[in-house]
N, C-alpha and C positions, 0 to 999 in steps of 0.2 A: 870596522873602524876597532881601533884599539886604543884604550884610554889607560895609560899607565900613571899611577900617582904614588911611587912608593913615600912611604913616612917612617923614616928611619928613629927607632925609639932608643938605639944606644944597644950596648949589651946588657941584658935582663935576664931574670929568673920567671919561668913557668909560674904563672899567679894561679891560686887555687882560693884566694879570697870570697870571690863573688858565691862560690858552692857551700861553704862552711860557716859553720858558727864564729863572730869575731874572736870568741875565747880560745878555740882551739888553733894549735900553732902548727902553721903550716910548711909543710916539706920544700925545700928551696927548689929543687930541681934543677935543669940543665942551662947552664949558659948560653943564651943563643941571643939573636938579632932578630927584630919583628919587623915586616916591612908589609905593604899591600899593595895591589893593583886591581883594576878592573878590565876585562874583557869583553867584546860582542857589543858595544853600546851602537846604538842607531839614534837617528834623529826622527822623529814623527809631527807630522804636522799640529800645532794646537791652535786655533784661531789666527792672530796674525803673526805667531811666534811658533816655536818649538819645542818639544821636550826630549829628553833622552829616554830610551825604553833598551830594553833587552841584555843589559849589561850584567855580567857576573863578575860578585866581590870574590876573589881571592887573596888569603891570608898566606905570605911566607915566613916560615919559620927556619933561618940559619944557624945552626950551632956554630959555636967558636971555634971547632974543628971538625971541617966536612972530611969525611974520611971514606964514604960511599961513593961509588961511580954514579950512581941514578939517584935522583929524587924521587919522594912517594908523593903521590897526587890523590888527596883522599877526596870523594863525592860522598855525602851524605844520604840519608834516605829520607821518605815522607814524613812530613811534619817536624822534620829537624832541621838545624844548621850545622855547621862547621863546629861549633860549640861542643859537638859530641866526642871529641878527640881530644880538648884541650886539659879537661880534668873531670874527675867522677862527681856526681850531684851530692855526695857525702865528702867532698873534699880532698879527695886522692889523687895524686899525678895520675893524668890520663896517658894514653898510647902516643900521643904527640910527642910528651916529654920521654917516653920510653925509645923512641926512635931518633929522637935527637942525640940521646943519650948514646946512640951506636953509630952515630954520625951521619946520618941521612939529613938531607935537607928536607923540608915539608912544605908541602902547597896543599891548603885547605880551602875548601870553596863552600860560599852558601849559593846552593842553585838559582837560576834567575827565577825573578819574581817572589824572591823568600828572603826573609831577614835582612843583610845588609845588601842585597841584591833587589833594588827597588821594584816592587808590585805598581803598576799603571793602572788606575780602573780603566782610563779610556782607551786601553790598549789590550791588557792582558785579560785572562779569562778569570772566571769565578774562583774565587779561594773558599777552600773548606778546611775548618779545625779538626783536629784530633779531641774529641772529648774524653772526659776522667775514666768514664766505662770502657773505651776502647783501650787506652793507655794500661790500665790497670788490668784488663782482662785479656790482652795481647802481648804483652811486656812485661810488666811488673809484679803482678800478683797471679800469675797465669794458675799455679797451683790451687787458688782457691776456685777458680773459676770452671776450669777441668773442662774447656771446649774442644780439646784433643786428646788422645790417651797419654801422650809423653808429658802432658802438662804437669803431673803428679810430682814428676821427678824435679820441679823447679826448686834450688835451693840457695842460689848465689846470687838473687837482688839483696843489696845493702839495705835492710829496713823490711818492713812488711808490705810494700808495693803500694800504700792505698792512700786516698784523701787523708791529709793530716799527718802523716809521718813526714820528718822533715826531708828526707831525701827524696821521697816520691813528690812533696811539693816544689823543690828544687828543681826536680828532673821537669816535670810537669811546666814549670814555668819557662823552662827553657824551649817549649815547643811552639811551632807556629804554624799558621794557616798555609796550605800548600794549594797550588792549582790544582782544581778537580780534574781537569783533563791529565792523565798521563801523556796522551799524544802530542799535547802542547807542551809541555816540558821537556820531553823528548826533543821536539824539533828546538826548542830554545837551547837544550845541551848542544845539539848536535851544530848549531851556529856559534855559538860563545867558546866551548872546550878547545875544539881544533885551533884557533886564534891563541888560544893560551900555550897550546902544545908547539906551535910554530914560534912561539917565543922563546919558551924555555928549553925545548929541546926533549930528548926521550926521558921517560919515566916509567918507574912501576905504577901501575894504575890500581887504586884500592878502593873498591864500592861496596856500599850496605844496602842491603833491602832492595828499595824502590831503584836504586841507583845502579842495580845489578844489570839491568838493561842497557845504561850508559856506557858500560863497559865494552859490550859487544858492539854498539854503535861508535864510539870513537876508535876501537880498534879497527873497524871497517872503514873508517875515515882516514885514519891516521897510522895504517898498520907499523910504520917505521918508527914512529916515535913511542908506541905503547911497547916496551919490552917483556911486561909481564902483567897479570891481571889476578888480582887477589879479590876474589868476590865473598864477600860475607854475607850468607846466607840470602843469595841474590834473586831478584824479582821472578816469579815462576809461578805454576810450571806451565809448560808449553801449550799454547793454544787456549787454555780456559783457566778461571779462577777456580780456588778450592779453598777449601776449608769454611770458610765465613761466606754464606751467603749474600746476592745472588750467584749461583755457580755458572755463569756465562761466560759464552766464548770471549776471549781478550788476548793481548799478544797475537795479533794475527799472522806474522810473520815468524811464530815460533816463539822466540823468548824476548822479542821487541815490539813495538807498537808502530814503528816506521819500517821502513824499507832499510833491509841490508844485502850485500852480495852475495848470492849463491850461485853456484857451478854445478849443474849448466843455470844459465840465469833464469831469472822468473820476470814475467810481466805484470802479475796479479798475486796477491796471495793465496789464491785458490790453486796456483800452480805448483804449491807445495802439498804434496799428496801426504795424508795423515791417518793414523791407526791408532785405535785405543787397544794397547798391551796390557795393561793392568788397570784394577779397580779397588778402590778400598772406600770405608766411608767419607764421603767429604772431599776424596781425590779421584781423578781420572787422569791418567798417565797417558798422554799421546806421544808417538814418535813419528817420524816420517817413514812413509811407504818406501820398501824397497827398489831400484836403487836408491838411496838417499842423496839428494843435493848436498854440497860441501858449503858450508861458510868461506870461501875461498880466501877471504884478508884474513881469517883468525887461526888458520890452520899450522901457521909458524909461530904462535904467541903462547908461551907457556900460561896455564889458567890453575891457580890452586882456589878450590872452592872448601869454605869451612862452615859445616853445620852444628849448632849446638845442640845438645842430648834433650831439652826440654821443649824447645821451641816447636810453633807449628809448622817451622820447616823442614823439621825432620820426617815429617810426612812426606814431603815431595821433592826434597833438594835432589835425591838419588835420579828421580825422573828428569828434572832438568840436566844435570851432569850427563847421564845417558843421551840425551838428545843432541848435547853439544858433541859427545864424543863419537856419536853416530856422523855427524856433520863434519868430522875431520878434526874436532878440536884436541889439543892434547890437556887434559884434565887431570889433576890430582885431587880427589876429593876424601877431606879428614871429617868425618864424624867427630867430634870432640870425645863422646864415650868412649869410642874405640880405641883412643889414646889415653886413657885414663883420666880425663877431664871431665869430671859430671857435675850435673846440677845447673848448667846454665842455660838461659833463655835468648830472645831475639837480640837483646842488646848487651850480649856478653863482654864487649870491650868495656864496659863501666861497671861490671859487675865484681864482685870480691875478689874472684882470681883472675879479672882480666888481665893482669899483668901477667901471669902465668902462661895465658893462651898466647900473648904475643912473644913470650920468650921460648916457649916449647915448639910453637906450631909455625908462626909466620915468619919470624926471624930465621930462623934455619933454612927454610924455603926461598925467602926473597935472597938470602945473603948468595945463593947460587946464581942470581942473575946478573950477566954481564951487559956491557954495551953491545 
């Protein structure tokens, strides 16, 4: 069932007021129209009546002049919402405004059961929050905790990245509890997001972190609607958790928690042969045994994977990229340090040089994508 309820607010400017001190002069941003819709709603019996469940909130930002042939659909990561792209926690314009200024229409979601996509306690699974230690040690002050070797290179977070710093406090206030089960979340996205694609047509899909697997799932489900995937430090590595204990098996279908199509076909996850090809402390890199099965619905979809210099993903994104390439997927992998962009962590799109990354890495690549 599709529930669309656009709310037209007229032409407006991107607002950064929520994330900034009132005394700070705010940049105006790009003239655009804002509306929203919901997709994926179902009704679930509740006593003598029913309640809505499974719906996904979608924010639509349309610049005054749409000059690009494809819109961008953005799906955020764990503990986050679509606010990730709207502006930065220290009040600067975010990636949404940047891409609006380049003529792209933007669709920005809140994952089901999170943020403005309601969590129903009698329907949905358990929610878990990010605590402040996790956010500081994984995202904002990684150089202080040094949980992986590259963490010491982190310099781009605006502020000291710790509780009590205004930028950190703004960012942490924006985090929300997420479903504890990545499998449940993947199933909800697989149910809701294709309905959005069926309504809006082809897109450039941009995913971050946990949402990385949703890129492969949606491309598998709607290969003609996904014209390209920009995977910002995608969920990985294949088959097993890394860096943060417990280092237990995960992503049993390679890079996804739920089935995607392989060629030759599989009947169970055990059909995907796997072999450890390298190992460093905290990371075991698995690939398929040869001859490798192909991710048949992804082989014609170009992928850009972006990895920052100091994130924990610098330890294993190369393994995820190798898995995709072995499965026949065309992947361009850009480690930011290799192109002279240094000091970034996992949340690089909201860091001090975030717009430089959009300008020098993302925009030139997606500008080549056509319908």
